[in-house]
N, C-alpha and C positions, 0 to 999 in steps of 0.2 A: 504494500500500500504506500503510495507516494503522495506528497503534498503538491498539488498543481494549482498555480495561479494563472488565470487567463483574463484578458481585458475585454470589456464591452464598451462600445462607443461608436461615434460616427466618423472619426478621423484617425486612420492608422492603427486601429485596434484589431485584436484577434477575431472579434465578432462584432457585427453591426447592430445586433439586438440580443436580448436575453433568449428570445425564441430560437434564434440560430445557435446560440451557445448550448442550450439545453438539448436541442436536436442532435448535437454532436456527441453527447454522452452515450457511450457504448459503440461509437464509431471512431472518431478521432480522439476522444477522451475516454479513459477507462472508468467504468462504473465502480471499480474497486478502489479508486483513488479518492483522496480528500480534495475536492475541487472547490476553489474559491473564484467566483465571478466578481472581478473588481470593475466597477462601472465608472465611466467618464462622462462628464457633462460638456461635450465638445463644442456645442453651439448655443447653449442656453435654451434649447427647446426639448420637448419630451421625445423619448425613444418610442417609436410606434411598435407595438407588440401584437402578434397574433396569439391565438390560444395555443398553449404548449403544455405538455405533460412530462413531468420529471420521471424518468424510468426508475425501476428498482435499482438500488445501489447498495453495495456492501461498504462503500466509502461514505463520505458525507458531502453535502452541498451547502456552501455559504454564499449569500448574495449581499454585497455591501458596496458603498461608494469607495473609489480610490482616494488616496490622500492627495490633497492639493486641488488643482484646477484642470479643466479641460483645455482643448486646443486654442480656444479664443479667450481664455482667462476666467470662465465661469466656474464657480466653486462646485466641486463634485458632491460634497457632503452638506446637506441642508442644515445640519446641526451647527454649522459655522455662521449662520445667518445673523446672529447678534440680536439687537433690539429692533426687530421688524416683525411684521405680522406673521403669526404662526398659521400658515396656510400652504397648500400645494402651490409651488412657484417654480417652474422649470429653470428660471434664471438663477435660482439660489441652490439648486441641487439636482441630482439625477432623478428623473421622473419617468416611470413606465406608464405609457398610455394605451388603453385598450378600447377600441370602438366596436367590438363584437357584440352581437345580440344573442340572448338566450344561451349564453356560454360563460365560462370562467376564463380569465386570462391564464391563471396558473393552477394546474391540477397535480396533486400529489396523492398517490394511493399506497405507496410502499412505506415501510417503517424505517427509512434511513434518517440519519441525523440531519436536520434542516435548520439553518440559521438565516434569518432575514433581519437586517438592521440598517437604520439610517437612510432608507429609501423613501421616495414619494410614489404613490400610485394614483392613477386617475382612470375611471371608466366613464364612458359617455353613451353607450348603446342601451336600448331597451332590454330589460332583463339581463343585462350584462353584470358581471360581478368580478372582483379582483381575484378571489381565491376559491378553490374547492379542494381543501386539504383535509382528507379524511383519516390519514394514518401517518404518524411520524414517530421517530424515536422519542423516548421519554425526556431526553435532554434538549429537545428542539425548542426554539424560542423565536419570537418576533418582537422586536423592540425598537423604539425611537423612530417609528415610521408615521407618515401622514397618508391616509387613505381617503380619497374623495370620490363619491359616486354622484354624477351630475344629472342623470336621467330620473324623471319623476316615477318611472316604472323600473328603477334599478332593482336587482334581485339580491337575495340574501347570500352571504358567503358562509361556507363551512370552514371553520378554522379550528381544527382539532389539534391545536398546539398547546402544550401544557403550560408554558410560561409566556405571558403576554404583558409587557410592561411599557409604560410611557408612550403609548400610541395615541394618535388622534384619528377618529373615524368621523367623517362628515358625509351625510346622505341627504338627497333631495327626494327620497322615495315616498310615495303616497301610501303604499300598502304593504311594505315588506320590512321585516326585521333587518338589522345590520348583520348579525352573526348567529349561526347555529353551531352548537357543539353537542357531542354525544359520547357516551360510554368512555369518558376519560376524566382523569383528575385535572381540572383546568383551574388555573389561578390567573386572574387579571388584576393588575395593580396600576394605580395612577394613570388611568386611561380616560380620555375625553371623548364621549359619544354625543354627537349632536345630529338631530334630524330636522330638516326644514320643510319637509313635505306636508301634504294636506291631511294626513292621518285619516284616510278613508276606510281603514281597517284597523284591527288591533295590531299594533306594532311595538316591538321591544328592541332594546339595544342588544341583548343577548338572550337566546332561547335554548335551553338545554333539553334535549329529548332523549329518553332512554338511558338505561344503565343505572347502577346504584352509586356511582362515583359522586364526588363533591365538586360543585362549581363555586369558587370563591371569587367575589368581586369586591375590591376594597379601594378606598380613596379615589373613587372615579366619579366623573361627571356624566349625568344622564339628562339631556335636555331634548324635548321635542318628541317624546314617546308617550303614548297614551296608556301604556301598561308597563309594569316593572319587569325586570328580568324574571325568567321562569326556569325552574329546575325540576322538571317532571322526572319522576322515577329515581331521584337521587337526593342529595343534600344540597341546599342552596344557602350559602353564607354571604351575607351582605353587611359590610361594616364601613362606617364613615364615608358614605356616598352622598352626593348632592344631586337634587332633582327638582324639576318644576312641578312634579306631583306633590301631593301632601305626603308628609313623612309616614302617616298611617297607611296610605295607599301603596307606597313604595315598599315599606317593611324594612327589616334589618335593624341593626343597632347603630347608634350614632348618626342616623340619617338626618341631613339638613334638607327640609322640604319647602314647597311653596315658593321657590325662587323664580325670579324673572330672568331669563337668559341674557337679555341685553344689559341687565344690571351686573351680571357676573363675568361676562367675557368682553373683551375689547370690541369684538364685532360678532354677533350671532347670526348674521344673514349669510346665505350661501355664497353669493357673489363676492362679497368683501370679507369673508370669514377671517377672524383672528382669534385663535384659541387661547390666547394668554389671559390669565385671570386679572380682573380689575383689582386695584389696591383697595377700593372702597367696598368690594363685595364680600361675600361670606366664605369664599374659597381659601384665601390665604390663612395660614395657621390653623386650619380646621382638620387636617388629615391625621390619621393615627401614626405617630412616629415609629412605633415598633414594627409596623407592617409596610411602611412607605419604602419606595425605592431610594437608594443612596443618592442617585443623581436624577435629573429630569431629562426630558427629550432632547435638550441641547447640551447635555453633559454637565450642567451646573450642579454643584453640590447642594443638596436640599438643606434647609434650615433645621434647627432642633425642633421647631414647630412647623412642619412642612405644609405645603399647599395641596388641596384636593385637585386632581387632574394631572395632565401630562407635563404642564409647564409650572415651574416653581417661581412664585413671587418672592424675590429675595428682599427681606426686610432688614437689611444690615445697617440702616441708619439714613437720616434725611440729608438734605443739602446744606452745605456750609455757606454762610453768608460771608462775602469777601468785599472789601472796598477796593475798587480798581481791579487789579489782577489777583485777587485773593488776599484779603486782609485777615482780620482776627478769627481765630478758631472759636472764640467764646460765643459768637453770635450764630445760632443755628436757625435757619429760616426755611420757608417752604419752597415750592416748585419754581417760583419766579426767578430766583437767582440762578438755578440750574438751567432754566430755559434761556436766560440771557447768555450764560457761559457757553451753552451748546451752540447758540446762534453765532457767537463770536468765533467759536472753533470752526464752524461750517464756513463762515466768511473767510477765515484765514486759509482754510484748505482751498477754497475757490481762488483766492488771490494768489496763493502759491502756485496753483496749477497754471494760472495765466502767466506768472513770471517764468515758469519753466518753459512754456510754449514760446514766449517772446525771446528768451535767451537762446532757445534751440533755433529759432528762425534767424537770429543774428549770426550764430555760428555757421549755419548752413549757407547764409548769404556770403560770409567770408570765404567759406570753402569753395563755393561756386566761382567767386571772383578769382581766387587763386588758380583754380582749374582752367579758367578762361585765359589767364595770363600764360600759364604753362603751355596750353595748346598753341597759342600764338608763337611762343618761343620755339616750340618743336617745329612748327611750320617754317619759320625763318631758318632754323638749323638745317632742315632738309634742303631748302633752296641753296643755302651756303655750301652744303656738301656737293650739290650738283655743280656749282660754280668752281669749286676747288678741283673736282675730278676732271673737269674739262682742261686743266693745265697740262695733262699728260701729252698733249700734242703741241705744246708751246715752246718756241725758242725766240728769244727777243733781243732787242738792242740793249746796250749798257744802261741807257736812260730808263728803259722798262725794268731792268734788273734792279737798278737803284730804287725804283718805285716799289718793287717787290720787297727789297731789303727794308725800305721804310715801313712797309706793311708788316713784315715779320717783326720788326722792332716794336710795332704797336700791338702785337698779338697779346701782350700782357693784359690789354683791356678786354680782348675777346674772351679771355678766361672767365670774365664776369658771367658769361652764360652758364658756366658750371656752378658758379656761386648761386645763380638764380635757381638752378636745378636743385642744389642742396637746400636753398631757402624754401623752395616750394615743397620739397620732401618734408622739411621740418614743419611747415604749415600744415601739411596733410596729417603728420603724426600728431601735431597739437590738436587739430580738429577731432581726430579719432579719440585721443585721450580725453579731450573736453567732453565729447559725446558720452564716453563711458562714465566720466565723473557726473554728468547730468543725470544719467540713468540711475547710477548707484546712489548718489546723494538724494535724488528725488524719491526713490523707493524707500530709503531709510526714513527720511523726514515725513513722507506721507504715511508710512506704516505707523510711525509713532503718533501722528496726529489722529489717524483713524482709530487706533487702539484707545487713545485717550477719549476721543469722541464717543466710542462705544461704551466706555465706562460712564461717561456723563449721561449718555442716553439711558443706561440702566438706572442711574441715580434719579434721573428725571421721572422714569416710569414708576420707580418706587415712591417718589415724593408726591406724585399726583394725588390729590384728594386730601393731602395733609392740611390741617388748619392751624394757624398761629405758629408758635415756636415748636419745632419737632423735638426729638429725643435728646438725650444728654450729649454734651460735647464729645465725650469719649467715643460715641458711636460714629461720629463724623470724621474721626482721624484718618481712616482709610480713604474716604472720599477726598479729603484735603490733599493727601499724598498724591492721589491720581491727578487732581487738578493742577497741583504744582508741577507734576511731570508734563502735563499738557502745556503749561506756561513755558517750560524749557524747550519743548518741541517747537512752539511758535517762535520763540526767540531764535532757535537754530534755523528755522525756515527763513526768517528775516535776514540773518547773517548770510545764509546760503544764497539768497537772492542777490545781495550785494556782491558776493564773490562771483556769481554767474555773470553779472553785468561787467565786472572788471575783466574776467576771463574773456568774454566776448570782445571787449575793446582790444585786448592784447592780440587776439587772433586777427581782428580786422587790421590792426597796425601792421602785423606781419604781412598780410596780403597786400596792403598798400606799398610797403617797402619793396615787395617782390615786383609789383607793377612798375615802380620807379626804376629798379635795376634793369628790368626787361626793356624799358624805353631806351636806356643807354645802349644796350646791345643792338637794338634795331637801328640806331643811328650809325653805329660802327659798321653794321652789315651793309648799310647803304653806301658808305665810303668805300668799302671793299668792292662792292659791285662796280663802282666807277673805275677803280684800279684795274679790275679784271678786264673791262672793256678796252683799256689802253693797250692791252697785249696784242691787239690785232696787227701791230707793226712788228714784223719779225726780222731778225738779223741772220745772215748766212755764215757768219764767222764761226769756225769749228770750235775754237776754244770757248767762245761764248755759249755755243750750243751745248757743249759738255757741262759747263757750269749750270746752265739752265736745267739740264737733265737732272743734275744733283738736287737743284731746288725743287724741281717737279716731283722727284721721288720723295723728298722730305714732306712736301705739301700733300702728296698722295697718302702718306702715312697719317698725316693730320686729318685728312678727309675721312679715312677709314675709321679713325678713332671717333671722329664726330658722328659718323653714321652709326657706330655701335651705341654711342650715347643716345642718339635719337631713338634707336630700337629698344632702349630701356636697360642696356648693360651698364655696369659701373664704369666710369671714365678713368683711363689709366693716366693719372696726372704726371707721374715720374717719367713715363715713356714719352709723352708729348713734349715735356720740357726739354728732354735730351734731343728730340728731333729738331726742335726750334733752335737749340744752340748749334747743332751741326749745320743747319741751313745758314745761319748767320756767319759761321766760319767760312763756308763755301763762298758766300757773297763777298766777304772781306778779301779773299784771295783773287778775285776777278781783276783783270787789268783795267786801269782807269782810262777814260777817253777825254 
């Protein structure tokens, strides 16, 4: 038995859907292996699934999001969403979508070990349902998932999985239960069940049929069902649940009844659903701590007095009042200060993004200008090479040779073209390094600001509804530390903006210097062109011809070196200097006229 991890996603993954991956079990994947399907949110949209059946396995099957982000940067795991609505959102995590009718997306009939965690599921078809899981290993579990059924004639799922924790089930069904279980010991903890349908028939969140086993539901939300959970043929244990039925009608122990869903959840409508508990509702601090899950659907550690439902309202302390950028710890106030601080953080993030974009444009403009200058220099160098190579057929008069000697004496200025090449290479390297610095510094600063903003958003959520002065100063110390960290991040962002501006100026100055140097080279090239045209008058003197041949050979070497430079090869400075000295010596030995 081997441990096998394969990827599912829309860009460069092993499989394009979970349907395709499961179909390969027993074909390309061994049913004897422990197989993990790691899913990627490559484009921020749902993965379209067909109905698929998991075959019998002697190994196990795990379905979970991959760590990190997909191809376009969308998070794979919805549990990293932070302080935003608790709802199915393909942009925030891997989502499996099923449009089938009168069928289940995923069917499991064999007793293999099955683990489903951290995924989002959406069904849209009439009498469609996400699961038909009738038989699994006793250690199987489904946790931290959001399941949403949008059709008003959605069908009930069979979920015979023994451990079900921190899930959110939302249905728009008029006449069907959300879940059936049977003949198994089932425990459901800290789950949020919400139905928004018309309730044209008797519907329940959970309906157990058959068997003598126990169905336990604890610390869970039941809104929009006209009947309580049913445990036919076995034992039904209901503890510390919340419902919009009366407590007597719902039954169980510790039941909080007669609740209004819109007073308890951030949004209880189907379209804009948000399953987070309101701070002013009855859900926070109402769960049984002994039976509650250690963490909530987002992985947050639950309080000593936990919240009923999948999401934990963290009541670690209110907002700290600060004068300016955070003053005294002693004054603890309500949500207004946190709102202002959060707005300032958001504005700073926006401003910083604009600064990054502007600095990037300046750097890019400098790079393009440098490339333009370099292209012109290359073009001139190619023309120069052609002119030099034409000297292979030249023999001239002494006056012409003196002109050549004068030109060779002035070649120290021509070397400037290589200085330009080096300068442009340095500009290119500077632009590349600057771009890397932009990316790295921007990511670090933004990550810090976003993290601090997330902390603030959490503090804001917890402070909503608070009246007057909140709890003791000691409970606000953690919030103060996070806000001080945010202040440091914003200061760093400001400093970085100034640095980026300065760096952009340096790059532009380099590009302008390169343009200036190239202008001088073009001027010298024009002089050289005039001198070359003067060679049309030739001498028949044999000694002069031999001397000219030596000069021509030297110039040909120079032309070859120039040609190599134009082609991108490194220029041999020592070699060209030696060639120029030899040419000068030849000219010095020529007879005078």
